Each structure stands twice: as structure tokens, then as C-alpha cells.
N, C-alpha and C positions, 0 to 999 in steps of 0.2 A: 545805350551803351553800344560800342562798336562790336560787331560780330567778327570774331577772329577766325580766319579761314585757313585751313591747310589745303594746299593744292596737291591733289593726288594724280600725278602723271601728266606729262606733256606729249603723250602718244598721239592723241587725236588732233586733227587739223584745226579744230575750233578751240583748242585749249587756251591759246593766247587771247582769243575773243572773250572768253569767260573771265580770264584774268583781268582784262581791261575793264569789263563790267564791274568786277569787284573793286578795282582800284578807283573807278569813277563814282561808285555809289557812296554817299556820305556816311552810311552806317556799316560799311564792311571794309575789311582790309585783309590782304594776303599776308600771313605771318610765318608760313613755313611751306616747304616743298618736299615731297617724296616722289621718286621715280625709280622704277627698277632698272632703267638705263642711267647709270651713275653719271656719265658725261652729260647727257641731256638734262638731268635733274640738277646737277651742280651749276651748269651754265644758267639755267632758269633762276635758281636761287640767288646766284651772284648778280644777275641782272636786276632782280627784285630787291636785293639787299636784305634777304631773310635767310634763316638757317636751312640747310639741306639735311634731310634725314635719310640715312642709308637703309633703315629698317622701318617699315610702315607701322608696326605695332608700337614702336617707340614714339612716333609722331602722334598716333592715336591716344597714347597714354598721357600725353601732355595736357594738363588741366587748363592751360591757357589757350587751347584751341577749342572753339565752340562748334565748328562745322567744317565740312570738306566739300570741295568740288572735284568730282571724279571724272577724269578723261582718260582712263586706262583702257586697255584692250577689252572688247566686248566679252570675250570668254572669261575674263577675270572679274566681271561685275559682281557676281554673287559673292565670291570670297571677300572682295574689298568692301562692298557696300554693307554686307553683313557684319564684318569686323568693325566698320565705322559705327553702325547702329549699336552694336554691343558695347562700344566705347562711349555711347551717349552723344555722338556727334550728328548734327543735322546734315542732310546730304542733298546736293544738287548734282545731277548727272546728265551726260549726253545720251540721246537715244541710240539704240534701244535699251530698255531696262535690262533685258537678258535675252539670250538666244532662244530659250524655250519657256513655255508657260510654267512648267514644273519649277524651274529656277526662279522665275519672277515671283511665283506665289511664295516660295521659301523666303525670298528677300522681303516681301511685304509682311510676312508673318513676323519677322524680326523687327521691322520698322514699327509695327504696331506694338509689339511686346515692349520695346524700349522707349516708346512714346517720343520718337524723334520726327522731325519734319523732312519729308522727301518731296522733291519736285524734279520732274524729268523735262529736259529741254525739248519742247515740241513747238518751235517758234512760230510756225505759220498759222497756228490756232489763234494767234494774237494780232495778226495783220488785218488791216482795214478791209481788204477785199473779202477775207473769210467772214468777218463780222457782218459785212453788207450782204453777202450771199445767204448767211443764216437768217438774216432779217427778211429777205425776199422769200425764202422757203417757209418761214413762220407765217407770213402773210398769205401763203397758199397761191401765189401768183403763177406758179408753174403747174398747178394741179397735182396729180399723182406723179411722183418721180419715177421715171422709167429707165434712165441711163445717166451715169456720171462717168466722166473721164478726166483724169488729172495727170499731167506729164511734167517731169522735171529731169533735165539732162545737162551734162556739160562734156567738155572734151579732155578731161583730166588724163585719161589713159593713152590718148594719142598725142597730146601736147606735152606729156611728161611732168606735169606739176603736182600730181598726187604722190604722196610718199609711198615708197615701195611696200611698206608694211600694210597698206590698205588693200593689197592683193593677197594677203595671207589668210587663207580660209579658216585656219584654226583660231586665229586671233579675232577676226572680224565676223565669223559665222556667215559669211556671204560677201557679195560685192556690191554692184550698183544698186540692187534692190534694197538691201538692208541699210545701206548708207543713204543715198539720195532718195531711194524709193520709199523710205519711211514717211516722208512728207506727203507725197501723193496718196500713200496708203491710208494715213489717218484722216486726211481730208476727204478722200473718196468715201470712206466709211461714215464720216460725219455727215456728208451731204446726202448719202443714201438714207440715213436715219433708220436703217433696218438691220436686223440680225443677218449675218452672213452664214449661209447654209453650205456653200461650197466654194472652193478656191482652185483655180487652174493657172499654173505658172509656166512660162516659156522663157528660158535663159539662152542668151547668145554669148559666144566667147570669141569675139572678133580679133582681139589682140593676143589670144592664146594664153591669157593669164589663168591662174589657179581658180579665180572666182569669176563670176559672170560680169561682163561689162555692158550688157544690153539685156533689158528685161521688160516683159509685159505680163500682167496678171489680170485675170478675170475673176471678179467676185460675184457670186450668185446669191439671190434671195428667194424666199418663198413666194413673194408677190410676182416674181418674174423680172423685177428691176435688175439691171446689170451695172457693175462698176468696173472700170478699166484703169489700171495703175500702170504707168510707164516710167521707166528710168534708164539712164545710160551714162557711161563714161566715155563714149566714142562719138558724140554728136556736137558738131560745131554750129553755132548760131541757132540753137533749138530753144525757142522761148518757153518759159514756164507758162503753162496754160491750163485752164479749167473749163469744162463744159458740163452743164447740168440741164437735162432735158426732161420734160414732163408732158402730161396730157393736155395742158393748157398753155405751155410756153417753153422757152429756152433762154438760158443765160450763158454768156461766154466771157471769159477774162483772159487777157494775154495772148490774143491771136492776131497779130503778134504784139500789139501795143498793150501797155499796162492800163487798159480801160475795161470797165465792166459794162457789158451791153446786155439788154434784155428785150425780149419780144413776148408779150403775153396777151392771150385772148381776154384776160380779166382786167386789162387796163384799156381805157378808151383813148388810145394814142395812135390809132390808125395801124397801117401795115409796116411801118418802118421800125428799125432797131433804135432803141433809146439808151443813152448812156446814163448810168447811175453812179452817184458819188460813192467812193470806197471809204470815205470818212477817215477818222483817225484810228491808229492802232492802239490797243490797250497795253497795259504794263507788260514788260517782257517776263518770260518765265523766271528769270533770275530775280527780278523785282518782286514778283509774286512770292517766290520762295522766302525772300527776306521778310516780307510782310507776314507770312505764315509763322515764321520764327518769332517775330515781334509781338504778334497778336494772339499767339497760341491757337492757331486755326490749322485746318488740314486741307491739303490740295486734293480733295476727293475727286473732282472732275478730271484733273490732270492725271492722277494716278490711274483712274479707271480707263482713260483713253490710252495711256501707256501700256496697260495690261492687255487691252484689246489689240494694240499694235503688235505686241509680242505674239499674241495668239494668231494673228493673220500672217505675220512673217514666218512663223514656224510652219504654218500650213502651206505657204507658198514654197518654201524651201523643200518641203516633203513632196509637194506636187511636182516640182521640176525634177527632183531626183527619181520619182517613181513613174513619171510620165502619165499622170491621171488626175482627175478631179478628186480632191480630198475634202473631207469635212473638218473644220477646225476643232481642236480638242475642246471639250467643255471645261469651263473653269471649275476648280475644286475637285477634279477627278484624281 
């Protein structure tokens, strides 16, 4: 049966991307729109040929809606996602799940209580290079991991193509780090494969916005391994790049070409760098969400990574504000 989806807000820059995914999937359809910006919401609903709801609770009360895609402001995630869960709707949402661990844990409590399916869009977990790097690490070709660096930047704040509300601290709970930096953050944590014991963040405000447009974060571990997360809205021609270093080798991706290179003492390949295939990407987060609804399964790994992402983002924001290394809050506190 077709999963009938209510689209909750077109605030986020990726809202139409997820709309297209829903339109293109054979088992899903957008059947309603709510947006607190009535002009934006009505325009989207008209374009899609579906009803516009001026009140969210009225859309959530519709028994003909099975699920929602939430692209609302980050500071409204808890209220909106909790309301959707209490209405029995499955939920797909853009990162981050919430600005704080306390909010995220309250959301997950309601998700569990209402037995609905939640998936958070963490798209780079599913890309071929991520899967290939995980395989290399699983084989132990780099030895003990000592250093991970992931960078993602664009020129949105200097080229003027980011929407103005992306610089609203209240709505976004941050700037370049919480938006773009989410991807380097969850990838760095994934490749480190260790608990983060300390976080130190440095924010820059090159364009004078209310939120940071340049950010670098150091993640510390008990083993001495270090992770570096970099993000910015003020960088032209800055390639997405990954470095993973270990006691027995190093791998690099995107410096600057989209190739994966490795050099390892544990491979009998001489002293040169060698290219590794990045293979195929796996199903998108949206496709995984649909499968969880259809098969009555849970996105446990996705939700766990999303919760850890919120934990590290909250620590980074606190570190930048207080000017010191902070320890991420413990889950369940």
C-alpha cells in the first residue's frame, strides 16, 4: 500500500529534495502540506496539487496520512516530532534531531512509546566512499587509528544563495557547524570508532552573521586519537575531504579529486599510494525509512548515530561559547 506522507514545512533548503524522493518512490506519495509560513506552504501545496493545512494538529489528525517528512526549523523539532509521534505518524527528518541531548532523548521516548518509525537524514553514511573506508578500517589496514580529519564547506554566505533564515541562531541553533558540519561530525566519530571524551570548538564570523560561518572542532579520545571537524559557509572551491591516519597507514579521499587513496604497511604494494574503489552507495536514508515502515523494523543504528551527533554538536556549541574544552553530556542524565 502507498505510504501517504504529510510534508511538514519547506523551511529547510533540502525540503524539495525530500519531496522529490517521496514523489519518485513507488510506494510513497505527498498528500498534504503544512507550513507555519502560509505563503510558502500554500505555494508548495499548489505546486504539488495537494491540500494545505494552516494548523499542524489538523493535518496530524487526518487518518489518511500515515507519515510525515519534517523540514521545520531545528528549534521546533521536539514539539513537531513529538506531536507527530503522538498522532501515530512515522517520521523522517533532516539533521540534527534536536539542538540538545535532553530534547533528543524526550523525542526518542515518545517515538518508542508510540511505536512509530523514525529515521534521520544522515546521507553521507550511505555513500560508497564511507562504506569503503569502513571496510578498510575493519580489515585493520591502518593499524591503530590516531587521527581523523573531515572537511565540508561551501560559499553560501559570500555568494548569497543560502536563505537568510539559515543565519537565525534561534531557529537553527547554530550556523556552519550544525548545518554543514553535521556530516564531518558524524563521519569523524564513525571513523575514530571511539568514545569522545572532550570537545574543543573554534567559531569564526567572517561575514558578521548572528551564527558562525567558519568552524573547526577537535574531538579527543582516551587513547590519544584526535578527530578534526571542519565546516564553513565562506569557502570557494573547497573540496569535501577525508583523512584517516593510523600506526600502519593512511587513507585520503577528495584531495581534491573524488578518489580514495591508501598507503599501508600491511599491504605488499610497495611505497606508492594506491587507489581503492569506492563501490556503490547503499539505499538512501529515505529508502531505509520506507523499508522500516513496510517491514516493521527499527532504524537503531541511524537513531544511535543521530543521538551521538546531537551530543557532540551540543558540546561543540558549549565549547565555543565558553572558550574551553568540554566533556559531552552523558546519555540518560
